[in-house]
C-alpha positions, 0 to 999 in steps of 0.5 A: 044200346044199339037201335036197329030200324025194322022197315016193313018193306024193301026200300022203305028205309035206307041207312048210310055209313062211312067205313075206312077200308083196310087196304092201301091204294096210291094217292095222287102223290104216289103215296099209300092211302086208305080209302073210305067206303060209303054204303047205302043199305036197304034196312028191310033186306040188308042189301047194299043199294049203293056205294062210293069209294073215295080218298079224304075225309067223309063229307056230304058229297060222298053220301050224295054220290052213294045215294046217286048210285043207290037210286041209279039203274043197275040192270045193264051193269054187266053189259055197259062199258065203263067210261073214264070220267073224273069223279070220286067214285069207283065201280066194283072191280076197279084196280087201284093204281090211281092218279087220284080218287077218280074213276068211271061212273056208268052212264055219267059223262060230266054233263050238267045233270051231274055237275049242278047237284055237286056244285050246289053241295059245294056252294052250300058249304062254301057260302054256308047257305043250305038253301042255295041252289046252283043254276046257270044264271047264278052270279056273285051278285046273287049271293051275299057271302060271295066275296073274293075270298069265298070265290077262291075257296069255291074254286079250290073246292070245285077243283078238288071235287072234280079233280080239275085245275084252272088257270088264273086266266080261266078263273078271271073269265068266269062271270056266272055259274054256267061259265064254271060248268062249261069249264069243268066239262072242258077240263074233265073230258 
């Protein structure tokens, strides 16, 4: 039996769903890959409020990006110039011959308002701590599970999520989360 919600008003209830698309694009290695689509749908009107397209398995980050798109302004979509930033979302109409699953996001250069929520999600996953929040002064000393092995897992997850690469020297200079954010911004621009 399928349970269908019946919202009483627009935006009273949203539903999210992941779907493997029936099309091929080139992944960062130049191999054909099937992208995923995550949609956020208004239960009342059945209108798509937001979406994200990505390669790899669905995760919380992708659902958050679709929700971010759903919440964001759309009135200027036709007149706004899209900027290329490294992300995991694709705007409508983007042609796919991508080096990775990165594409432009309207009004979002890799600023702290974009980076910190994504870092929070990554850190919660890496350190298995649902209440952990990334903030500028956070250090390894503040997180019980932050040891050398989890630090490497964090760096690898950050590099994958933001589609950036760090050198060993750059990683060695990181003392607090604000240093990591500055490095992400430098590499993503």
